N, C-alpha and C positions, 0 to 999 in steps of 0.2 A: 371574821377575815379569812376568804379561801384563799389559797395559793394560786387558784388561777386567775384572781381579781389582781394581784399585784406584778406590778415591774414585767406585764407580758402584753401582749398585741392582740391577744384573743378575744376580748369583748368587743374591741373595737374593729376586728376584722370580720366579727360575725354576721356584718350586716357591709359586705362589701360594694353592694350596689347601691346604700344609699347612706344614710346619716350611722355612726356609731350608736352601739344600744344603750349606754348610759345619755346620751345628749337630750332624750325627754325628761330625763328626771332633774337635769342641769337645770333647763332650761324653765322646767317646773316651779323648780327651789328659787332661781333669781326672779319668777312674776311674783311670788307670796312673798320672800324677801324686799321685796320693793315695795310692792304696798304695804307691806309693814314699816319700813323707815319712813317711806315720804308720808304716810296716813298719819303716825306719830308728830312727826316736823308738821305737819300742815297745820294743827293746833297748837303749836309749841308756844309760839311768842305772845298769843293773845291770851293762852290760859297763863303764862308765867305773870302778863302784865295786871291780870285780874287777882291773882293768888298775892302778890306783894301788895295789895292793898285791901286784902281779905274778902273781896269780891262786891266791896261796897260801890256804889255806881257812881261814874263820874260825876253827874250832875252834886253829889254830896262832899264831894272831896275839893282840896284846895288844887288848882294847878301845879304848885311846886311839888305836891305829891302823886299825882297823876305823872307830871314829868320823871321825875326821880323813879318811879314805877316802870314807864316804858322804858327810860334809859337802860336801867337794871336789867329788864328783859331781852333787850338787844343783845346786852353782853354776855346773858348765859347762853341766849339760843346759840349766837355765834361763836361761844367758846367751845361749846356741844358741838357744833360743827368743824370746828379748827380738830378736837380729837378725833372727830370721824375721819378725817382728812390724815390725820399727824399716825396713827397707829398702825396703817399699812406698811410703812416700814418695817416695824415689828412685824408684822404678821405674815410679810414675805421671806424674813430670814429665816423665822420660824419653820415656815412650812417647805422652802429649799433646802435649809439644811441641816434640822433636825426631826421634824414630825412628818411630814409628807404633806399635800394639802386636801386629802381627803379626812384624814385626823382633824388637822386646824379646823378646816371649814364644821364639822361636825362638832368638835368641841367647842368653839367660840359661838356654834349658833345656839348651845344651850346657855351660857353666859347672856346672851341675844334675850331670847325667851325669859331669863329672870329679871332681866332689865326692866323688861315689858311689865311685867307680873308686878315688879318694884313700883312703876309707874301707877297701875291700876290700883294699887295698895294705896297710895300716896294721893290718887284721885279719892278714894273712900275716905282718908284720913281729913282732907280738905272740906267734905259733906259733913264730916261731923265737927267742924270748926278747929279740929286741931292743926294750925297753919303750920306751927312752927315744925310740926312732925310732916306734915305734906310738904312742904319746902326741903325737907332732908331728904325726903324721899324720893322726890323729882330729882335731886343732884344726885345719889346713890344711882338711880333707875339710868338717867342720864350718861354718868359713866361708864356702865354696863355694856349699854349699847354704844358706845363709841368705843368701847375696847371689842364686841363682838361684831360691828357691823364694817370696824377697821381691820379688824383679822379676817374677816370674808372677802374684804374688795380686793385684795391681790389676788386672792387663791382663785375665783369663781374662773374669770375669764383665764388664765394659764390653764386651770382645771380643763376648762373646752377644749384648749389648743394639744392638750395630752391626750385626747382621746382620738386624734386622728392620725393617719399614716398615708403614705406614698396612695396608696389605692383611695383614698378617700378625702386627698387634699384640695379636690377640687370644689368641696363645698363648705370649706372654712367663711369662706365671705359670706355664703349664705346664713352660715349657722350665727352668726357675727351681727349679722342682720336682724334674725330672728330673734339675736338677744335685745339689739338697739330696741326692737320693737314691744318687748314683752316689757323693757325697764320703762318706758314711756305710758305703756298701759296701765301698768298698775302703777305708774306715779300719778295719772291723771283721775283714774276713779276712785284711787285713795282718797287724794287731795279734796273731790267730791263728796266723798261718802262720811268721811271721820268729822269733818265740822259739823255735817246735818247729825249725827250721832251723838256729840257732845251738847250740841242743843236739846236732843230729844228726851236721852238718857242720863247725860251729866259725866263727867271727867271718868269715873271708874268703866265705865263701857268703852266710852271714845278710847283709852289709852288701851282697854282690855282686847278689844277687838284686832287691833294689828298686831296684840301679844299673840292671840290664836292663829292669826296667818304666819305668824313666824313660827310656831308648834307644825304647822302643816308644812312651812318650807320646810323644816327639819326632816321630818318624817318620808317627804316624797325624797331628798336626797339621801338618807339613810335604807331607802326603801331599793338605791338604785345601786347600793353596794358591792354588790355582784357582777355589775352590768361596767362598771368606772376601770378604766387603764389606771393603775396608780404606779406614777414614775417615784421610785425612792428618793427619800433625801439624800443629797453629796454635801460634806462628807458622810452625815450622822453621826452618832456615838458621841465622845467624849470632844472629838475636834467638833463635829455641830454645836454641842452645846456651850459650848467657848465661843465658837461663832456667835447665837442666838444671844448669850448672857452679855458678852463685851458689844455687840452693838445696843441692847438696853442700855447699856450703862452710857454708852457714846451718845446717848439720843436724850438724855434726861435734860440738858439743857431747852429743849423743844419743850419738854412738860412742865419744866418748872418756871417758863414764860407762861404758859397757858394756866398754870397755879396760881400764880403772882397774881397776874390780871383779874383772876374771877376772886380770889381772896379780898385783895386790896384796891382793885379798881374801883369798885362803889365807893370807898371811903373817900376819893380823889374830891376836892371841892373844885370845880373849874372857874378860873377869874372871872370878873364880870365883865362884859364886853363894853359896855358904857363908857364912851369917852377914849376909845381904844381905835384905832386902825386895825382894819382887818391884818394886816400882816404883823401889827403889835399884839393881837390877842393871840392868835394861833402861835406865834412864838413864845406867849407867855403859857398858853396851854402845853405845848410839846417840853418846854422846859422844866414847868411845872411838875406834869405828869410824869415822868422821865424821874425827877429827884423822888417824886412822892415813890416811885416803885423801887427806887435805888437804896434808900432809907427804909422802909417799911417792909422790903422782901429780900432783903440782903441775904438772910440766912438759907433762901432758897436755894438761889445763884451759888451760894458757898458750899452748899451740900452737892449741888449739881457739879460744881467745880470737883468735887472731891470723888464723885461718881465717875465723872470722865476720867480722870487718872487712873481709878481702879479698872476703868475697861480698858485704856491703853496697855494697863498691866496684863489684863487676861488677853487682850490682840496678840501680846509681844508672846505669851505662853503657846499661843494658838500657832503660831509662826515657827517656832521654835519645835514643836511635833511635826508639822508641815506645811511647806511653805503654799502661800495662797496667792493667786494672780487678779485678785479683785481691786477695785476703787482704791480704797484705802491701802493697800498693801504697796501697788505702784508709787501711789503720792508718796506717801512717807518712804518707801526706799530712794526715791529721789531727791527729796529731802535732803536724807541724812547722807547721799553718795553725789551732793551737787558740787562738790569739789573735784571729784573724780571726773566729772564734765572735760573732755578735750577740745579745742578751741575749733568754734564755730558747731559745736554742738546746743541742741535745742534743751530745754530744762528737764525733759523725759526721755530725751536718748540714751541717759545712761540705765535706764530702764529696760531700754530695747534688748541689751546684751544679756540680762537679766530672766527676763519673762516673755521674750518673743515680739513679733512683730503687732500683732493688733493687742496684746493687755498693753502693750507701752500707749497704743493710739488711744485706749480707752479714754483716759483721765481727760487728757487736755482736748479730745472730742467733745466730753459732757461737761467742762468745764464752758466750752465755746460756747455749748449751749445755752447751759444754767446763767450765764451772764445777760445774751440776749431773752431769754424766756424770766430773768428778775423781776421784769417790769409786768408781767400778768397776773402776779399777786394784787395787783391795785383793781382788775377786772373783778376777779374772784370776790374783792371786797364789795365792791357794786353788785355783781350778779347775784348772791346770795343773800340780799336784801330785798329779793322778791318774796322771801319767805318771813322778812321781822317789817322793817319800816314802811314796803308797799303794802304789808298787810294794814298796817296802822293807816294809813294814808287811804286805803279802802273802807276802815273801819269808819271816817268820818265823811265818807261820802254817801250820796242817796243810791241804793242798790235796790231797789224796786223797779222790776220788770213788768211789763203790762205787754201778756202776749195773747194770738187769739185762742183760744179755747181747745180745740180740736187740735188744731196743729201744733199747739204746744205740748200737748199729751204724746200725740205722735211723734215727736222729735225726742222726748225723753223713753217714750217705748221703742223707737228704732235704734236711738243711742245704745240700751242695754241689750236691744235683741241682736246687734250688730256688733259689740261687742262680744256676747257671748261665743258668737258663730264664729268671728275673727281669731277668737282665744281655741276654741274647738279645732278650728281649720289649724291653725300653726302648730296644736300638739300632734295632731294627727299627720301633719307633715313631717314634723320631726321625729317621728315613730315611724316613719317610711307607711304611713297609710294612707291612702286615699279616701274624700268625701264621694259617693255617687256623685255623678255630672247633674242629677236632676234636681238633687237638693240644692245646690247655690240658684239653679233658675226660677225654683219654686219661693227660694228665700227673697231674693232681690226684686222677682216678680210681684209677690206679697207685699213687699215694703213700696212698690210703686202704685198698688192699686189702694190702698191704705192712705199714702200720702195724698194723691187724686182723692180720695174720700173725706178728709179730714180739712183740704185745702175748700173742696165743696160743702160741706155742712158749716165750716166758717162764714162761706161768704153769703150763705143762706140764712144763718142763724144770727150773725153778729154779733159773738159773745163773745167776752176775754176774760182772762184770768189774771191774777195778780201773783207777783214771785216776789219773795226778797231772797237775794242772794245772802250769803253767808260771807262774811271779810275775806275769811281764810280760803274761799273756793275760788276767788279769783286768779288765785297762782297758778290753777289749774292751764289756765293757758297756756303756761311754758312748755308743760309737753304736749300740750294739743299742737301748737304752733310748731315747734320742732319737727313733727311727724309730717306737717305741709312743707315746711321752708328748705329742709332736707334735699327733697326733690326739685322743689321750682328753683334754686339756686343751681345745680345740674342743669335742669333743661332749658331756662331762662337766661343765665349768665354764665356760667361755666363752660359749657357744650360749644356754645356760639365766638366765645372768644377764641376756643381751640380751632374752630374751623378758619377762624382768622388769624391763626398762628399768632396769637396774641393770650394766651396761656398765662390766667394768674399765678403767681409765683406762690409758696406757701407762707412766706415771712411777710409780701405784699397783703395776703387775704387776712393775715391776723392783724396787721396793722391798721388794715379798715376796719376791721371788727373793733380794736381799740377804741377808735374814735367815736364808732358809731355806740359802744358803750357810754363815754362822756354824754354823747347827744339823750340817749334814753333818760339818762338823770337828769340832764338839763331840761328834757319834756317834763319828767318827774316834778321839779323843784318851780317849771311854769306852772302847772298844774295846781302842785301845791299852794304860789302864791292866789292863783286865782280862787280856792277853795276859803284859805284863809277871809279874803274881802269880801266872799258871799257869805262866809259866817258871821261878820260884823253885819250882813245885812240881815241874818236870820234866815239865810237861803243855805242849800247843799250842791255841788255838782256832781251830777250823775257818774257812776262806777263804771260805764261807760268808755269814757275820756282815757282810762288806764290800759285800754285795747293798744294804742299809739305806744306807748313805751314800753310795754309787752313785746310787741313785734319788733321794735327795733334793739332790744337786749335780746331777744331771743336769737335774732340775724348775728347779732354779735358774738352770741355764745357759740353756735353754729359754726361760724366762721375762727374764731379763736382756739375751742375747745377740739372738735374734730380735726382740723387741720393740726395745731400746734402738737397732738399726740401721734399723728401720721408723719408728721415731718421730726419730730424729735426720733422717732425710733428707726427712720432710714439716717439718722446721721450721728449713729453710736454703733461701735462694733457689736456683735451679737452678745459677747458678755458681760456689755456692760447697758444693755435694754433695760432689765429691771433697776438698774440704778437711776436710770432718765426718767422713768417711773414713777419712782421713789420722790424723786426731786421736783417732779411736776403736782404731785400731790403736795408734798410740802409748801410748793406754791398756794395753796388752795389753802392749807392752814394757815399760813403767814397773813394772807387776805383777810380772812375771817377773825385772826387778833387784831389785826388792825381795825376793826368795825368796832370790837370790843373795848381797841384802848382808846377810841374817838367817841363812843358812847354816853359819856359823862358831857357832852357838850347838847346833847338833846336837853339836860335840865336849865339851859340858857338861851339856847338858839331854838327858833321855830323851827319845824320841819321843812320847811322851803329852803330855807337857810342851811340845817342838816344837808339837804342833797345836792345844797350848791358846793359846799365843803370837798363832796365826793368827788364831783363836776371837774373841778378844777382839778383836783389828784389825778382824776383819769386823763386829761388831758395833756397833763405834765408827763405821766406814765407813758401817754402814746407818741408823743414827740419823741421820749428818749427812746422808746422802743424801735421807732422808725430810725435814729439814728444809729443807734446800735445793728440793728438790721442790716443797715447800708455798708456797713463793714464788716460783717459776716463770711469767712470764707470755711465753707466744712467740706466735707467729704462725703459722700452717699454709699454707706453698707447695704446690697443686700443680700439677705439668706438664699442659698442655692433652692431649687425645687425640692431636695429631700428635707430641708430642715422645715421645721415645722413649730 
């Protein structure tokens, strides 16, 4: 670690005319890390469902056994995703308050790599028929990856912002566009490649290759160590340690919920819906499951309660050493001094004299946003099922495609070649280098010539090839559609409405997205019902029918996720922006916990009925969100041009 790389703008300013020198390493690291994560996640559900029945063919198992395995795989996959989005709260505090972003990213990347290595070993154990060891290895590996991915997630984008100064601030938007592209780029290709690796070489290789990509990501990041601007943690030292450990302890109830559902959720026996109305069944299920967790997992919650008490003790010690003006400090001060309020003062006005205007405005701004966004957790409960129950739906469908031989080969080659060209161009762009103008002309000209030639050969020869897609590969539609829907909405919806003076407000966009998510699951439920009817007649519905639900859900994602984050950032003071990010990610966590909570229903409900459950929940959440949004009155906080 050199002194020039720490706490100075030298690295960024070395390239005033273009991107800061550390950006290529951050973008390259992000691409490899996202390939690693999404590649592993692509096969997670199907692999777990097979592992739980010891890879015995479904045709040789009872329906009860297969349904139980699918329910457990759904729960575990979503609890893993819940962990991935829960740990950023801790990772952000560790980076900002104690160790700094560079150290945290590097350290947790090693944990991340270890997680992939454990998954590869677990895959090997399964091939050796040591199923108990394989299952335990999966849980350990997933836990390590959740910690690693969660630790990296809040630090990377913030680390990008740290590289820019006033001289390069005009490039911030462009670099985040590059970031968004590289994330979807890695997601699409890893989702297509990893399932094929699993079928061809087994889980040891399929889980190992994403691990290799994570090692590459770590090396790329380490190589940029002398080019990064490293903003030192504040306050650091003993106070920073108190901040981190108090936050970790106060966060323990969230971890307790995840652990309780993971350990005890699968043991819950759902009530038989026969002879019960829908309302009676769902009421009995929720009451029974909650009671089951309360009686079987009370010790987890008791321990969490003790840890929370200790967390408040540490927080008090921290405040005694040096007053903090963060969300929790202002909130607790306002509660303790509520009797000191003068007539006509609001709840947080008493904190205004102590902490200042901006600090006192922070908690009410955050709480207003959190109340409105509380319903967004239901969206995440639906959206993340494209990696679980929607994969199961695809597994039950006809996935065979018949395509013209030469056109099909050209499409594969052009996709790979285009991806390599795009990735190369992107990395050269953020490295402040350009590709000679003759290269794109030759490349795209060659594609046109080869494409026309392929079509000509197919017209002349009229030969076709048959390809069977993997069930896990269908989810690659999501990142592919994201890259098309964002510009399409801008060109065909947002800009025309703005020209007419009818621009869509952020909360209205999100409300539309919420109802679209319900629509996507309604489409999935109707499709599944059609599949169940076709299965009774010995037929299968083609997987291309899933395109409709993916299109609607991905549009919903763009309207909610992109809009929601942008809106939340403008509605919170500068000091509370990281707090807003933390609560946003917690919404993703609780959405995935909800899926795990309801997963045992798969043992007694058909998949179409399971989809209708979430459709109903989403409609209710969308209605409540719309009502809450109509009453929302916020204030926009924009940073000055000098802030980054």
